N, C-alpha and C positions, 0 to 999 in steps of 0.2 A: 420713478415714472414711468408707465408702461405705454405700450402703442397698440395700434392696431394689428390684428394679427400675433399679440403675445398674451400668452394667459397665466397668473399665477398661481400655484397650486397651493392652498391652504395645507398647512402641516404642521400648524402649532407651534412648539418650540423650535428651539436653532436646528436646521438641516445643515449636513454638508456633504457635497456630490464628491465622487472620487472623479478624476479628469480622464476616466473612460469608461466604458463598460455599465453605465449608469441606466440603459434600457434595457427593458426585457427582450429576447428575440421577437417576441410579437409587436413590440412597441405599444405595449399598452402600460405596463409597468415602468416607475424609478426606482431605484433602490438609495437609500442615503443612511447615513449616520447620524449621532446626535451630539456631537462634541459642541463645546459649548462657546467658542470663539470664532471669531469673523472669517477667520482663515485656517481653522481646524489644526492650530499648532498646538493645544492644549489636547494630549491624548485622551479625555476623560468621559467618552461617551459610552453607555450603558446598554444602548439599544441598537440594533440593525433592522430601520422598516422599509416599506415601500408603499407609495402612493399610485394608485389606480388613475393614470391621465386622464380617463373620460369621465368618470363619475368623481373622483375625489375621495373615495376610500382609500382609508389608511390600513395597513397592515402591520403589525410586529412581527417578524421573522424570528428575534434572538434578542434575549435580555441577558448581558453577563450579570455573574454574582461573585462574591467572595473575596470582593477587591479587584477584581479585573475588571478591566475596559475594552472596548471595541470600536472599529472604524475601517474605514478605507473598503468602501464595498462595489465589489464589481460583479456583474451578471456573468455567465456562460455567453458566448456568442452563438450557441447550439441548442441549448436548453434552458429551463428556468431553474437555475441554479447559480445562487451566487457564493463568491468565496470573499471574505473577509480575514482581519485581522485581529488577533485578541493577545490582550495583556497577559500578564500571569495571575493565576488565582493566589489568595492567601499570600501576597508579596511582603518581603522581609528586606531587612537592610541590605543582605547580599544578593536578594533577588527582586529587583524591582524593575517596572518597565522599561525598556531601553532597546538599543537595535540588535543586542544580541538574546534579549528575554523576550521575545513575541514569537507568536505562531499563528497557523491558517485555519480556519474553519470552514465548511462547506454547509450551506443548506437549501433544501430545496423552498420555492415558492408555495407550492402546496402543502409543505409539512412544517409550518412554522415551530420553532423550538428543538425540532430533532437535530442536532449538527454534528457533523462527521468532523473528525479531527484531520485534517490534511498531511501536514509533515510530522514527521517522527523524530525523536530528540534523543541521543544517549551519549550523555557526559560521561562514561566510566571506560577508559581502555579496558578492551582493545576495540570497543566501538561496532558499530553495526553497518553493513553496507545497506545503502537503500536510506537510513538516517542519516540527519545532521546533527551536528552538536551546539548549535546556538538558535538566533532570530531568524523570522523570515516575515517576507514583508511584500505588498500590493502585488496580486496575483494575477497573470492576464492566460486566458485559456485560449489554447490553439483554436484556430478557427472551425476546424474537423479531425484533429488527431485527440487522443486521450492525454494530450501534455498541458502541463501549466508552467506557465514561466514567473520568477519571482525572482526577488531580490535577496541578499543571506549575508549575515555575520557572523562570526565565529566564536561562541563565547569560551572555548579550550585555550585558543590563542589569545583571546584578550585578557586573560587572567593569568596566563602561564608565565613563569620566570625566564626562561629560554627558549629557543624556537622559534618560528615564523609569529610575525605580525598578524593582527587581525585586520581586515582590511574590508570593504566593501565589494560583493562581487554578484554575478546575477546564478541561478539556478533554476534547475528542472522538475519536476514533478510528475511522475508517469501514473495517472489516476488507475484507480482498481487494480493496483499493486501493495497490496496491504505491507507493512514492515512493524514486527514487534520486535520489541527490543526489551533487555533484564529490568525490570523495575527498582535497582536495587538503588536509584539515586531519586530522591522527591522531586526533580524535576525532569526526570527523563518521560518520555512518553511515547505510545503507540498511534501510527498514523496509515492512513488510507493510500498513501501514494508511495511510491519509492522514489527518492530524490537525490539528486546528484550535484554538483557545482559546475558550471558549464563555460565559465570566462578562466584560462590559466591568467590569473593577475601576478606580479613578481613583489615580493616584499620592498617596499620602499626603501628599507636602508641598504639594498643591494642592487638596487634597480639601474638600467642603462638608459640612455638615451634610445628613444622609439619604445620603450615596455611601457606597458600601461601599470599602472600600481592599485587602481580601484575602478569599479565598473559596478555601471548602474543605469536605471530609466532605461529600461530595453523595451522592445516590441515585436512581434512578429512581422516578418516582412510577405505580406499575402499570405497565402496558402503553404508557403515553402516551409522545410524544415530548420530556415535560417533566422535569424534573430540581428534586428539593430538593437546596438549596444553603443551606451558611452563610455568612453575609456578615459582615466586621467592618465596622461601620458608625460613620460620624461623628456623634454625638450633637450636641445643640443646645450643649451647654457644651463642646464639642471631645475629650470622653471616647471611647472606643471602645466599642461596645455590640456583642456577636454575637448576630446575628438571622437569621431562618430566610426564606430568598427561594425563589420559584417560577423557575426560567429555563425558557421555551418555544423550543423547538428549530425550525428550520424543515426542510422534506420534504428539500431539499438545503443540506446545511451547507458545499457547498464554493464557493459564490459570495460573492464578497468584497463589503463595504460601503464605509465611509469609508475606509477602510487595506486595507493588504496583509495578506492572511492570514499571510503568513512574518515581517511585521515588517520594520522598517529598522533601520540603527545607531541611530538616536536613539529608537526606538519599538519596544514589544513586539510580539509578534504581535497583530491585530486580529479580533474575534470576526466569524462570516461575517456577510452579509446576514440580516435576519429574527430576529435574535435578539430575545425581549423576556423583562425581569426585573422580577418581582412583589414585593415585599417583604411578608411574611404575618405578621410580628410587631413588634410596636412595644412595647419593654420598657423603654426608657430611665427612664421615671419610676416604675417600680417599686423597691422597698427594695432588691432584688437583680435587678439588672436583666442580660438577656443569657442565650444559653445556658449551661448550666452544665456544670462537670467531674462526673463523669469523663468521659475524652475518647471520644466517640461520633459516629458518622456518623448523618445522618439516615435514617430510614427511613420507607417508605410502607405503609399496610396495602394488603392484595391488590387490593382494588376502586380504590386511588389517590385514594380521597376526604377520607383526612384524614394527614397527615406527624406522627410522632412525634418529641419531641425531649426533654431532659431540662433542669429550670429550678428554682433553688432557691425554696422556698415563703418565709415569712414569717418563719421560725426558721432559715432557713439550710440547709435539707437537702434534697438533690436529689431531685425529683420526676418523675414521668411526666405528660407533658404532649402536648395535640396540638390541632394546627390546621387548619382545614379547606382543602383544595388550593386550592379555588375562592376563599379569602378569608373572614376571619370572626373570631369570638373564639376566642383558645386558652385551653384548658380542662385543669384541674390534675386529673388521675384517680387518684393515688395519695397517701396522707397517713402521717402516722406518724415515728417519731424516726429509723427505720432509712431511710436514703437509697438511690435505685437506685447502686450500685457496678461497672458494668459499661456496658459497649454492649449492644445489645439488638436483638431483630430480632422481626418479627411471624408468624405462624401463615400457612403459604399459605393457607388456606381458612377459618378461624374469626378472629373478631377478639380474639385473645389476642398476648400479647407477653409474651417471655423475657426476665429479666434476672436480675441476682445482688443480692440484696436479705438484710440482717440474716444474712449468711453462709451462705444455702441458694440453688439456682435457684430462680427464682420464676415464676411465670404469673398474669400480669392478665387479665382479661375487659374489654376496652376499653369495652365495652356497658353491661355491669352495674356496673363497678369492684371486683369481685370480685379477690382475692389468695390464690393459694394456693403452698403451697412443694411444689417434686419432690422436694427433699433434706431432710436433716434436718439441723440445725446440730449439730457436733461439738465436739471440742475445740480451742481455737487453734492456729492453723498447718496445720489440716486444710480448712479451708475452701475453698471455690471461689474461684480466681483471679478479679480483678476486669477479666477479659479478654473473650474471646469467650463467646456465648451465642447459639447457632443451632439453629434450628428444621431439620430433617431436611426433605426436599422434601414428604414427604405430611403432614408434621407430628407423626408418632408420637413421635418422639424427639428431644431436644435434647442438643447437643455441645459441652463444657464445658472446663474444665482445674480439677486440684487438683496441686498440688507437695507432693512427698513423695521422701525420701530424696535431697534436693537437686536433683530433676530435676521438670519438668513432665509429669504425666502427662495423656493424652485419655481424658476419660471419657463416655458416655452415659448420658443418664437417659430412663427411658418417661414418654411424657406422660401423666398420669392424667386 
């Protein structure tokens, strides 16, 4: 069911939107992939495409081959370039798609087919500074700097019989800093960005209360050189609680600290010198501790003063919360029996947040706590999917998805 002010873009087969960055900087194109299921859980897409919102023109940007698949595409905020994830070509029994076996590609809107490798991979000791040893995932370009944040998992530690355990963490790629590696391993690859790990997670087998054993779902904080990161943190009773952290990055992330940036046979790649991590939430004493489902990525407001996240209230309902970037008390901004059902984005200039709630695309004013729907609630099966809900670059529209006739449709609602 669509409503006045809502447009459905005809894309043919199934379309999947990433939860951020789907709009081109000028707000005329939306990028998507072709994973086949409603929620993008099967990584089986073979094309990255864009639809021109004013005319409906479809443009294929990339087609994978040799058994590889691709997805999770997002525009850079400052140029018509798209970053996306690709699985291994010529997959084998010991190298199939998975968290430690994927990488990034970059492609320009006006140069379809000419993909540029993002991250380098070196699987043979002594390894190469600027290259990592595993798989990357979901790439977010800094608003102004040539930096791209992403999540990372380490193949060397995943398959080793001794040394540190693999765990998800965040990483950074510095664009236009090419890294060449020895191609002595079939899965080694050169890259166009110098990459380093950014969150110093602790091996879960030795972690102490207060330490984070996993990091993920990060986002840039305004235009600063800091990231908002979810860290799975050991509580005093030994349980794991997902908390919000701020990671401050140095101006030069290529300088090593206590360990080599590229890692060793026994140790994961080490974060660079000057990394500072501050835990912003402390929820282990709450009735429902930790950041709550649905899965979402942290997002800051436009001036970088507060970070939005989802957490369950006393009734167990997922509500929108904010915590000051500089530290302080987290505040719940929504109430009611209908929980937040999707990832969310902030308006580029107003204190507004867009998400799915109660079967409708909904706007929250984070200053007044007022909410209002952009779409009406229709019959069951026509409600917006609990996926992307992304403001356009000037904030006049929100992109989201509905499912009809067995396929995901890209929809655009005007912001009132």
